[in-house]
C-alpha positions, 0 to 999 in steps of 0.5 A: 082725512086725505089732506091730513095724510098728505100734509102731516109729514110736512108738518113733522119736518117743520116741527123737527126743523124748529127743535133747535130753537125750542126749549122742550124736554122729554125726561128719561128719553132725551138727555136735556132740552132740545136746544142743547148740543148733547140732545141735538147730537142724539137727535141727529144720530137718530136721523142718520140711522133712520136714513140708513134703515130706510136704505135697508128697507129698500133691500129687505122690505121691497126687494126681499134681499137679506143682506148682512153686509149693508154696513160696508156702504155706510162705512165707505161713505164715512171713511172714503169721504174723510180719506179724500178730504184728508189726503187730497186736500179737496173741499167737502162738496167735491169730495162728497161727489167723488165719494158718491160716485166711487161708491156707486161703482163699488156697489154695482161691482159687488152687487153684480157678484152677490146677486148671482145667488139668492136667499141665505147664499146672497146674505153670506156673500154680502157678509164676506164683502163686509168682513173684507172691508172691516179687515181693511179698515182695522188693519189699516193696510194703506195707513189712512184709516187709523186702524182701531183708533178710527179716522179723524174728520179733516176739519180744514176741509170742512166749512166752519159752520159744521165744526164744533160743539157750538155748531151742532144745530147746523149738523142737525139741520144737515142730517134732517135735510139728508133724511128728507132726501133719503125718504123722497129717493126711497119713495120714488124708487119704490113707486117706480116701475123698477120698484113694483117689479122688485116687489113682484120678484120678491113674491114670485121670481119665476113668474116674472122670468116667465113673462120675459123680464130680467129680475137680475137687473131690477134687483141690481138697481134696487141694490145700488139705490140702497147702497147710495143712500147708505153712502150719503148717510155715512158721510153725514155720520162722519161730520156728526161724530167728527170722525169714523170708527171701525164699527161703522163697517162691521156686520154688527151694524147690519144686524142692528139695521135688521133689528130696526126694520123688524121692530118698525115693521118690514115693508114700511118706510115709516116703520123703518124710521120709527124702528131706528128711532126706538133702537137708538134712543133705547140703546142710549138710555139703556147704556145710562141705565146700566151704569146706575148705582142701584143696578149694581145693588140688585141680585146677580140674576137681575144685575147681570141682564140689566147691565147689558143693554144688548141683552135687553134689546135682544129680548125686546126683538124677541117680544116684537117677533112673537107678539107684534109680527107687524112691528110698530107700523103694523101694530099702529095700522091695526089699532087705527082700523080697530074701530071697525072691529068684529066681522067687518074687520075679519072680512077685510083682513080675509080680502087683503090676504087673498089679494096680497099675492097679486098686488105686486104683479098688478102694480108692475104691469104684469097683469 
């Protein structure tokens, strides 16, 4: 069993890497066989959003930071990379490095300001920063973002093997590679001492302060790490869609991230990625469903909600919160352990509840 748990992620990555070479179909889920550009584009989008959800997992699941402005860094990665390549004529790799450095500097500054408060005030401050970024993008004060029309990818500065419909499989592999990097970074941060201290702060910040630690610096490190991963995913998103639109900086995208993480299960890396996959695939298929002719022939009380994908996704979110509080990951764990059943399962659950408050402190070396 331990060998299975260790190697199945590697097997999953290998399978995903081989999909562009295979002729697999999932009717009703994917628009066509896995080797077609349309399907590969959708799967690459799933990977980009899974990486972004992983970065939000660091904020909410590890540090307990509810941010309404995380999309700012995703949009920063997309827009600034395109602007640097287009305005300065710099190649993709050096432009990506410059974008990442600038984004980390921005995250340090805005994070240091935002983390002066906690809870709902923190969420509101991050929302204010994100709204400011959205205004800058939409108003196009410096004539570089393209305003509402968006920013086009400067293809002259991008390698030929990443441009064009015929090269969608290369962008797909790039998205997969960056997702693996994001997963490894999140795992490393979460398992580091800073990650354990962040979990302890999430459970009892006062206790951490009494023991002489500085929660502010730990939360800032988590904030910057999550922002850096979001910037990476934003750059891939620019390449995938051959441009960027104002939606990637909007608060609506951050709300979608919250939905992904909650649907997948707060506190679980695999849950965050599963939630992102479910959300993206559902939103795509529900959009197709809303345009179906048979939907138009339904009575108004059915036609109106079924023609609004966001309404259906909202209902799904409510159902998950009410009946699956642990999300997809929590439900999967309960089903996996359900074989023990009866009194043993109840005793195990009681022991877990009694020890959960001490685990973060013990892992951080506070005991």
